N, C-alpha and C positions, 0 to 999 in steps of 0.2 A: 681772489676767489677763482679766477681762471687758472692761476698757477696750481691751486688745490685740485681742481677738476682734471688738469693735465696729469698731475701726479697720480690721481686715482685711476685715470685711464691707463697710464703706464703700468701700474700695479696689476690691473685687471688683465692687460695683454700679457704681462710676464707670467701671471698665474696660468693663463690659458696655454701659453707656450710650454710651461712645465707639465701641465696636464696632458697636452698632446704628446710630449716626449714619453711620459709614463705609459700612455695608451699605446704608443708605437713600440714600446719595449717588448721583446719576444715573450710570449706566454708558453712556458715550457710544459709540454704534455707530461713529462716525467722529470722530476728533479734529478734523480739518479736511476738510470735503467739498470736492472740487475739481470745478468745473463747466466743461466745454467747451461754449461757445455758438457754433454754426456760423453766426452772422450778426452784423452790426455792431450797436452799441447802438441802442436805441430801438424795436425791433419786438417781435413776439410771442414769438420765441425768447428774447430777452433778458429780457422780463418773466417768462417761465416759469422760467428758471434762477434769477433773483434772487428771485422770489417763493417758489420751493420752498426755496432756500437759507435764506431768512429763517424759513420755517416749520419747517425742520429744526432750526435753532438754538432757536426758540421752544418746540418740543416736546421739547427735550433730547436729541435723537439725534445732534447734532453740536455741537462747541464753537464752531467758526467755519466760514466758507465763503469760497472764492476763486472768481473768475470770469475766464475767458479768452475774449474775443470773437475769432472767426476767421471773417470773412465770406467769401463767394464760392462759386459753383457749387452753390447750393442747400444749403449746409452740408457738402458732401462734402470740401471742403478741410480744414475743422475735423475732420471724421470721420477723415480720413487721418492727421492729426497725433495725434488721440486714440488711435487704434489702434496707431500706431507708437511713441508715447512713454509710454503709460500701461499697457502690457501687465502684467497681474497686480496692478494697483493697486486694492485694495478700497475706496479712498476717492474714486475718480474716477467722475463721471457725465457723460454727454453728452446734451444736449437734442436730441430728434428729433421728427419730425412728418411730416405728409402732404407738405409741401414737399420734404423730403429724399427721401422715397420716390419722388416724381415726378422729381426731379433725377437720381436713380440710374437710373431707367428711361430717361431721356432721354439722359444722358451716358455711361452704362456705365463708371463709374470702376473702377479696379482694386481699390479698397477699398469694400466695401458694408456694410450692417448685418449681413450674415452673419458679418462679422469681429468683431462686438462681442456683448455679452451683454444680452438683453432683460430689463429690470427692471420698468417700469410704464408703462402708458398713463394719463394724468392727466385730461384734459378734452377736450371738443369746443368748438370756437369758431365761432360764426356769422360769416360774411363780409359785408362791406358794400361797396357801390359808391358812390363819391363823386365830386363835381366841385368845383373851387374856387368860392367864393361868387360870383365875377364871371362864371362860365360862363353862356352863354345857354341851356344845357340845364337844364330845370326838372324833368324827369321821365324815367322809363325810356322812355316813348313818344317823347320828343324824341331820346333816345340811339339807339333802334333805327331811327328814321326816318333819321337821319344815317348810321347804319351800313349800312342798305339802299341808300341813295343813293350812298355812296362809302366802302366799308369801310376803305380806307387813310387816310381823313381823321380817323378816330378812333384816337388812340394810347392804349393801355391801360398804365398804370403799375402794377407789382406786384412780387412776389417773382421769384426766378430763373426762367429758361427751363424750362418743364416743371413748374413749381410748381402748386399747387392754384389759385392766382390765374390762371395762364395757362390752366388747364383750364376755369375758370369763364368766361373771355372766349370761349373756343372753343365751349362749350356754349350760351351765349347766342346766338352767331352761328348755330350750327347750328339752334337752335330757331326762329329767325325767317327761316330760308331763305338765310342768307349762308354762303358757303364759308369754313369755319374757317381754311383755309390762307391766307386774305387778311387775317387779323387782324394789326394793327400793334401788336405787343406789345413793351413797353420794360421789361426786367428791372432790378431794383435788388438790392443786396446786404443791405439792412436797412431797417427801417421808417422810421428817421430820414431816410435818403436819399430814400425814396419820398415821404414826407410833404412834404419840402422841394420836390421836383419838382412835386408836385400843387399845392401852395400857390403856387408860382411860375408856374403855368400852362404848364409845359413839356410836360405830357401832358394829353390831353383828359379822361381819367377815371382814377380810382384804385381799386385793389382791395386790401383787407387785412381782418384780423380786426376786428370791431367795437371791441374794446378799444384798438387802435392808433389809430384815427381819431376815436373818440368825443370826446376833449377838443377837437379841432378843429371837430367838428360842433356841440358844445354852445356853443363860443365864437363860432360863426357864420362861421368862416373857411372851412369846407367845407360843402357841401350834400349830404346823404345822399339818393341816389335809390332805393336798395332794399337789403334784406338777403336772404340766401340761405336762411334757415330756413323751416320750415313755418309758424311763427307770427311775428308781429312781435317784434322785439328793440329795446329803447329807443324803442318806438313808431314805428319806421321801417317803412314798407310793405314787404311781401315782393315778390319777383319774380313769384310765382304770382298774387297778387291784382292785379298789373298786366299780366297776360296773357302772361308769359314762363314757360313750364313747366320751370323749373330749380330744384332744391333740392339744396344741397351744403353740407358742413361741413368745416372744418379740424379737426385733432386734434394734440395734442402729448403727448410722454412723455419718458422717460429710459432710456438704455441704460448698462450698465456696461462696463468695459474687458474685452478678451479675456484669457483665462488666469486668471480668478478661480476659486477653488474653489467647490463647491456650498455649503459652509458660509458662505463670504464673500458669495456671491450671495444667500443667504437673509437674511443680516444686512442687506444693502443693501435688499432688498425690504421687510423688516420696518420699516426706518428710514424709507423713503419712505412706506409706508402709514401709519405713525404720524404723520408730518408732515402727510399729507392729512386727518387727523382733527383737526388743531389749529384753534384759532380763527383763527390768523394765515392759514392757507391758505384757510379758508372765507371770510374777508374778502377775500382776493385774488380768489377766484372771483366773489364778488358784485360787487366793484369793476369787474372786467373783463367782466362778463356771460358768464363761462365756465360751461359745464355739466359737472358731474362725470361722468367717463367711465372710471372706474378698472378696470384689468385688469392682472394681474401675471404675471411669469415666462414659462413656456412658452406659456401661452394668449395672452399679448401677442405673443410671437414668431409664433404662428400667424396672429394678426390682421394683423401686418405683412406676412407672406407673401401673404395674401389681398388686402391693399391694393396690394401691388406688382403683382399680376396685374390687379386692377381698374383702377388708375390707368394702368398700362402699356398696357392695351388701349385706354383712352380716348385716351391720347396718340398712339398709333399711328393711331387712327381720325381724329384731328385733324391728322395729318401732322407732329406735333412730334417723335415718337420713331420709330425704325426697329425 
């Protein structure tokens, strides 16, 4: 009888151990997180989506991640597809940022961020102004001298029309007394395309986030003229220390699909926040010289509304938007 009791006790303890193991197994917030990236591969949007996806997997909030690159019109083509095809999908995220906000203000598309669900702002990104290594322009002074003499002779390669890159070019022109409407701006759909054009000498100067151009700067294929931050980034001189009174940053985040429930939205926010606390995400920030800039939910939505008003006003002042 005692032997039977002992066997029963062992069975009960073994069952309890199995149950405890099951209970301790990770509860994935998303089986597969699906990222819509509104730009071609190779740029900051692409780096953001893939970096966050890897962090979500590493932190145990998602089993796997998929990525869909849909470049064009500052990300609004991808946004339209996202809103129309992923309605109610609690596993779908769209990479957004200042570029998209500017494009919406410029192009007035029928689908805007008002049609999606704010989840989280992730980081701020310092911008850099570069030229190909073979360029005769050695400094910001050289660039502004040429710009003053003949604004049209300086072609600026960057993100879509109305993007934060476009705004930066206009602000530099305005600060040195050149009519921003005379800026010769050449838009590209992704960082890879922009980099190729700059390296090939097809544009005079390039604008992007530091992370996008830093590999080319370090390899000597591009020359960095200035960064847009208050302090130096990667030991590159700032615009302000070179006499151009402009300071501006890019930022990026993620939105969820329309039609998700409050519970689903909270689960997405919690999953993204947990991912940003992971070692993988912190390493991504450090590698790309990104500054943490976390803001979630409705507060992020209010921030985007204020950015729309701020960037829209600047674009109208520069003659880019109506």
